[in-house]
A tleap script that builds the chain and sets N, CA, C and O, in Angstrom:
source leaprc.protein.ff14SB
mol = sequence {
  NMET PRO MET VAL THR ILE LYS THR VAL ARG
  GLY GLN THR PRO GLU ALA LEU ALA ARG THR
  MET ARG GLU VAL SER ARG VAL VAL ALA GLU
  ASN LEU GLY TYR ASP PRO ALA HIE VAL TRP
  VAL MET LEU ASP GLU MET PRO ASP ASP HIE
  PHE MET VAL ALA GLY LYS THR TRP ALA GLU
  LEU LYS SER ALA VAL CGLN
}
set mol.1.N position { 6.466 -18.247 -8.177 }
set mol.1.CA position { 7.032 -16.921 -8.059 }
set mol.1.C position { 6.110 -16.074 -7.207 }
set mol.1.O position { 4.906 -16.046 -7.461 }
set mol.2.N position { 6.636 -15.375 -6.194 }
set mol.2.CA position { 5.799 -14.507 -5.377 }
set mol.2.C position { 5.415 -13.231 -6.117 }
set mol.2.O position { 6.202 -12.664 -6.875 }
set mol.3.N position { 4.189 -12.801 -5.875 }
set mol.3.CA position { 3.674 -11.567 -6.459 }
set mol.3.C position { 3.137 -10.717 -5.315 }
set mol.3.O position { 2.230 -11.137 -4.596 }
set mol.4.N position { 3.696 -9.523 -5.146 }
set mol.4.CA position { 3.323 -8.635 -4.051 }
set mol.4.C position { 2.655 -7.399 -4.645 }
set mol.4.O position { 3.162 -6.810 -5.600 }
set mol.5.N position { 1.523 -7.013 -4.079 }
set mol.5.CA position { 0.850 -5.789 -4.497 }
set mol.5.C position { 0.845 -4.815 -3.336 }
set mol.5.O position { 0.443 -5.161 -2.225 }
set mol.6.N position { 1.290 -3.601 -3.595 }
set mol.6.CA position { 1.284 -2.527 -2.608 }
set mol.6.C position { 0.255 -1.507 -3.079 }
set mol.6.O position { 0.299 -1.047 -4.220 }
set mol.7.N position { -0.660 -1.163 -2.201 }
set mol.7.CA position { -1.646 -0.132 -2.518 }
set mol.7.C position { -1.373 1.061 -1.612 }
set mol.7.O position { -1.199 0.906 -0.403 }
set mol.8.N position { -1.339 2.238 -2.194 }
set mol.8.CA position { -1.078 3.457 -1.424 }
set mol.8.C position { -1.789 4.634 -2.081 }
set mol.8.O position { -2.138 4.587 -3.260 }
set mol.9.N position { -1.995 5.676 -1.308 }
set mol.9.CA position { -2.558 6.894 -1.891 }
set mol.9.C position { -1.433 7.663 -2.577 }
set mol.9.O position { -0.259 7.508 -2.241 }
set mol.10.N position { -1.803 8.472 -3.519 }
set mol.10.CA position { -0.817 9.263 -4.264 }
set mol.10.C position { -0.129 10.262 -3.344 }
set mol.10.O position { -0.656 10.640 -2.297 }
set mol.11.N position { 1.063 10.679 -3.764 }
set mol.11.CA position { 1.744 11.736 -3.026 }
set mol.11.C position { 3.187 11.435 -2.699 }
set mol.11.O position { 3.919 12.334 -2.285 }
set mol.12.N position { 3.624 10.189 -2.874 }
set mol.12.CA position { 5.018 9.852 -2.609 }
set mol.12.C position { 5.861 10.160 -3.848 }
set mol.12.O position { 5.345 10.175 -4.965 }
set mol.13.N position { 7.128 10.400 -3.651 }
set mol.13.CA position { 8.007 10.678 -4.788 }
set mol.13.C position { 8.269 9.391 -5.564 }
set mol.13.O position { 8.194 8.300 -4.999 }
set mol.14.N position { 8.576 9.514 -6.850 }
set mol.14.CA position { 8.933 8.323 -7.623 }
set mol.14.C position { 10.118 7.576 -7.009 }
set mol.14.O position { 10.178 6.348 -7.052 }
set mol.15.N position { 11.050 8.326 -6.442 }
set mol.15.CA position { 12.219 7.700 -5.816 }
set mol.15.C position { 11.817 6.860 -4.611 }
set mol.15.O position { 12.310 5.746 -4.435 }
set mol.16.N position { 10.927 7.392 -3.785 }
set mol.16.CA position { 10.464 6.664 -2.600 }
set mol.16.C position { 9.697 5.410 -2.998 }
set mol.16.O position { 9.843 4.367 -2.360 }
set mol.17.N position { 8.888 5.499 -4.038 }
set mol.17.CA position { 8.133 4.336 -4.500 }
set mol.17.C position { 9.070 3.257 -5.049 }
set mol.17.O position { 8.905 2.076 -4.743 }
set mol.18.N position { 10.043 3.658 -5.850 }
set mol.18.CA position { 10.997 2.697 -6.414 }
set mol.18.C position { 11.821 2.041 -5.309 }
set mol.18.O position { 12.050 0.832 -5.335 }
set mol.19.N position { 12.266 2.839 -4.342 }
set mol.19.CA position { 13.045 2.305 -3.218 }
set mol.19.C position { 12.221 1.287 -2.425 }
set mol.19.O position { 12.730 0.235 -2.039 }
set mol.20.N position { 10.965 1.601 -2.189 }
set mol.20.CA position { 10.081 0.691 -1.459 }
set mol.20.C position { 9.895 -0.615 -2.219 }
set mol.20.O position { 9.964 -1.693 -1.628 }
set mol.21.N position { 9.660 -0.527 -3.513 }
set mol.21.CA position { 9.467 -1.747 -4.310 }
set mol.21.C position { 10.737 -2.584 -4.332 }
set mol.21.O position { 10.666 -3.809 -4.237 }
set mol.22.N position { 11.901 -1.947 -4.456 }
set mol.22.CA position { 13.171 -2.694 -4.428 }
set mol.22.C position { 13.364 -3.415 -3.097 }
set mol.22.O position { 13.755 -4.582 -3.061 }
set mol.23.N position { 13.086 -2.706 -2.009 }
set mol.23.CA position { 13.262 -3.295 -0.679 }
set mol.23.C position { 12.283 -4.444 -0.444 }
set mol.23.O position { 12.665 -5.470 0.117 }
set mol.24.N position { 11.038 -4.288 -0.859 }
set mol.24.CA position { 10.057 -5.373 -0.725 }
set mol.24.C position { 10.525 -6.579 -1.520 }
set mol.24.O position { 10.465 -7.706 -1.029 }
set mol.25.N position { 10.987 -6.358 -2.731 }
set mol.25.CA position { 11.490 -7.452 -3.566 }
set mol.25.C position { 12.653 -8.167 -2.889 }
set mol.25.O position { 12.698 -9.397 -2.861 }
set mol.26.N position { 13.586 -7.403 -2.350 }
set mol.26.CA position { 14.753 -7.982 -1.685 }
set mol.26.C position { 14.348 -8.808 -0.468 }
set mol.26.O position { 14.822 -9.929 -0.288 }
set mol.27.N position { 13.473 -8.252 0.363 }
set mol.27.CA position { 13.060 -8.939 1.591 }
set mol.27.C position { 12.298 -10.224 1.270 }
set mol.27.O position { 12.525 -11.254 1.905 }
set mol.28.N position { 11.409 -10.171 0.303 }
set mol.28.CA position { 10.668 -11.376 -0.078 }
set mol.28.C position { 11.625 -12.435 -0.616 }
set mol.28.O position { 11.524 -13.605 -0.246 }
set mol.29.N position { 12.545 -12.039 -1.479 }
set mol.29.CA position { 13.509 -13.004 -2.031 }
set mol.29.C position { 14.351 -13.624 -0.920 }
set mol.29.O position { 14.532 -14.841 -0.889 }
set mol.30.N position { 14.864 -12.804 -0.014 }
set mol.30.CA position { 15.710 -13.308 1.075 }
set mol.30.C position { 14.944 -14.235 2.011 }
set mol.30.O position { 15.433 -15.309 2.363 }
set mol.31.N position { 13.751 -13.825 2.410 }
set mol.31.CA position { 13.013 -14.581 3.417 }
set mol.31.C position { 12.314 -15.814 2.883 }
set mol.31.O position { 12.086 -16.768 3.627 }
set mol.32.N position { 11.970 -15.807 1.606 }
set mol.32.CA position { 11.282 -16.965 1.035 }
set mol.32.C position { 12.196 -17.814 0.158 }
set mol.32.O position { 11.783 -18.858 -0.348 }
set mol.33.N position { 13.437 -17.368 -0.020 }
set mol.33.CA position { 14.407 -18.159 -0.763 }
set mol.33.C position { 14.230 -18.150 -2.274 }
set mol.33.O position { 14.553 -19.128 -2.949 }
set mol.34.N position { 13.721 -17.054 -2.800 }
set mol.34.CA position { 13.549 -16.932 -4.248 }
set mol.34.C position { 14.682 -16.130 -4.866 }
set mol.34.O position { 15.301 -15.290 -4.213 }
set mol.35.N position { 14.939 -16.404 -6.124 }
set mol.35.CA position { 15.810 -15.551 -6.920 }
set mol.35.C position { 15.082 -14.210 -7.076 }
set mol.35.O position { 13.919 -14.204 -7.478 }
set mol.36.N position { 15.722 -13.082 -6.775 }
set mol.36.CA position { 15.047 -11.782 -6.911 }
set mol.36.C position { 14.464 -11.551 -8.312 }
set mol.36.O position { 13.508 -10.789 -8.462 }
set mol.37.N position { 15.016 -12.185 -9.315 }
set mol.37.CA position { 14.492 -12.027 -10.675 }
set mol.37.C position { 13.091 -12.634 -10.815 }
set mol.37.O position { 12.388 -12.369 -11.790 }
set mol.38.N position { 12.694 -13.450 -9.833 }
set mol.38.CA position { 11.388 -14.112 -9.909 }
set mol.38.C position { 10.372 -13.525 -8.930 }
set mol.38.O position { 9.299 -14.096 -8.731 }
set mol.39.N position { 10.705 -12.394 -8.323 }
set mol.39.CA position { 9.777 -11.720 -7.407 }
set mol.39.C position { 9.144 -10.549 -8.143 }
set mol.39.O position { 9.839 -9.665 -8.642 }
set mol.40.N position { 7.837 -10.553 -8.205 }
set mol.40.CA position { 7.103 -9.466 -8.855 }
set mol.40.C position { 6.547 -8.540 -7.789 }
set mol.40.O position { 5.944 -8.995 -6.817 }
set mol.41.N position { 6.748 -7.238 -7.969 }
set mol.41.CA position { 6.178 -6.242 -7.063 }
set mol.41.C position { 5.415 -5.230 -7.907 }
set mol.41.O position { 5.964 -4.632 -8.832 }
set mol.42.N position { 4.146 -5.049 -7.574 }
set mol.42.CA position { 3.305 -4.086 -8.275 }
set mol.42.C position { 2.816 -3.042 -7.291 }
set mol.42.O position { 2.484 -3.366 -6.151 }
set mol.43.N position { 2.770 -1.806 -7.718 }
set mol.43.CA position { 2.348 -0.722 -6.850 }
set mol.43.C position { 1.175 -0.007 -7.494 }
set mol.43.O position { 1.264 0.456 -8.631 }
set mol.44.N position { 0.085 0.080 -6.766 }
set mol.44.CA position { -1.103 0.792 -7.237 }
set mol.44.C position { -1.263 2.052 -6.407 }
set mol.44.O position { -1.379 1.989 -5.183 }
set mol.45.N position { -1.269 3.198 -7.078 }
set mol.45.CA position { -1.535 4.465 -6.399 }
set mol.45.C position { -2.971 4.876 -6.692 }
set mol.45.O position { -3.469 4.709 -7.805 }
set mol.46.N position { -3.624 5.416 -5.670 }
set mol.46.CA position { -4.995 5.852 -5.861 }
set mol.46.C position { -5.158 7.275 -5.350 }
set mol.46.O position { -4.417 7.710 -4.469 }
set mol.47.N position { -6.121 7.995 -5.898 }
set mol.47.CA position { -6.379 9.340 -5.399 }
set mol.47.C position { -6.826 9.259 -3.942 }
set mol.47.O position { -7.432 8.269 -3.532 }
set mol.48.N position { -6.529 10.296 -3.160 }
set mol.48.CA position { -6.848 10.236 -1.733 }
set mol.48.C position { -8.340 10.299 -1.435 }
set mol.48.O position { -8.746 10.112 -0.287 }
set mol.49.N position { -9.163 10.558 -2.446 }
set mol.49.CA position { -10.610 10.494 -2.223 }
set mol.49.C position { -11.182 9.138 -2.642 }
set mol.49.O position { -12.400 8.961 -2.660 }
set mol.50.N position { -10.305 8.172 -2.983 }
set mol.50.CA position { -10.726 6.812 -3.326 }
set mol.50.C position { -10.352 5.819 -2.229 }
set mol.50.O position { -10.395 4.609 -2.452 }
set mol.51.N position { -9.988 6.315 -1.053 }
set mol.51.CA position { -9.578 5.484 0.074 }
set mol.51.C position { -10.305 5.994 1.304 }
set mol.51.O position { -10.256 7.185 1.612 }
set mol.52.N position { -10.984 5.089 2.011 }
set mol.52.CA position { -11.804 5.510 3.136 }
set mol.52.C position { -11.504 4.682 4.376 }
set mol.52.O position { -11.307 3.470 4.298 }
set mol.53.N position { -11.472 5.352 5.517 }
set mol.53.CA position { -11.317 4.718 6.820 }
set mol.53.C position { -12.387 5.297 7.732 }
set mol.53.O position { -12.523 6.516 7.835 }
set mol.54.N position { -13.140 4.437 8.390 }
set mol.54.CA position { -14.164 4.871 9.355 }
set mol.54.C position { -15.135 5.894 8.753 }
set mol.54.O position { -15.565 6.830 9.426 }
set mol.55.N position { -15.468 5.697 7.481 }
set mol.55.CA position { -16.452 6.566 6.841 }
set mol.55.C position { -15.941 7.900 6.359 }
set mol.55.O position { -16.723 8.746 5.926 }
set mol.56.N position { -14.609 8.106 6.430 }
set mol.56.CA position { -14.030 9.355 5.939 }
set mol.56.C position { -12.941 9.042 4.930 }
set mol.56.O position { -12.180 8.089 5.097 }
set mol.57.N position { -12.873 9.854 3.877 }
set mol.57.CA position { -11.829 9.643 2.871 }
set mol.57.C position { -10.482 10.087 3.431 }
set mol.57.O position { -10.410 10.858 4.388 }
set mol.58.N position { -9.420 9.585 2.813 }
set mol.58.CA position { -8.075 9.999 3.224 }
set mol.58.C position { -7.914 11.503 3.025 }
set mol.58.O position { -7.216 12.160 3.797 }
set mol.59.N position { -8.555 12.050 1.993 }
set mol.59.CA position { -8.484 13.498 1.758 }
set mol.59.C position { -9.020 14.246 2.986 }
set mol.59.O position { -8.497 15.300 3.348 }
set mol.60.N position { -10.067 13.696 3.629 }
set mol.60.CA position { -10.623 14.331 4.830 }
set mol.60.C position { -9.737 14.087 6.055 }
set mol.60.O position { -9.635 14.954 6.923 }
set mol.61.N position { -9.105 12.932 6.133 }
set mol.61.CA position { -8.357 12.545 7.322 }
set mol.61.C position { -6.902 12.998 7.347 }
set mol.61.O position { -6.343 13.193 8.426 }
set mol.62.N position { -6.281 13.168 6.195 }
set mol.62.CA position { -4.819 13.362 6.160 }
set mol.62.C position { -4.344 14.591 6.909 }
set mol.62.O position { -3.254 14.572 7.480 }
set mol.63.N position { -5.118 15.645 6.924 }
set mol.63.CA position { -4.669 16.831 7.653 }
set mol.63.C position { -4.616 16.569 9.164 }
set mol.63.O position { -3.821 17.194 9.866 }
set mol.64.N position { -5.442 15.666 9.665 }
set mol.64.CA position { -5.469 15.367 11.090 }
set mol.64.C position { -4.289 14.489 11.526 }
set mol.64.O position { -3.902 14.501 12.694 }
set mol.65.N position { -3.726 13.738 10.593 }
set mol.65.CA position { -2.644 12.804 10.969 }
set mol.65.C position { -1.264 13.303 10.530 }
set mol.65.O position { -0.257 12.690 10.886 }
set mol.66.N position { -1.194 14.361 9.792 }
set mol.66.CA position { 0.105 14.865 9.337 }
set mol.66.C position { 0.634 15.930 10.244 }
set mol.66.O position { 1.718 16.462 10.005 }
savepdb mol mol.pdb
quit
């Protein structure tokens, strides 16, 4: 059974997160030939000061990219 983990910073709506997990589950099942009931999708949200790129936290960077 495939197990997919999605890591993202907090801030998305519950609806957007659920939609993303459903779509990932569907795509994995379709492309790998699994029954969707056997595809596990887990989503880990983290605070934006717990994610760093190039020595800066997402909290520091997000205003520059939004």
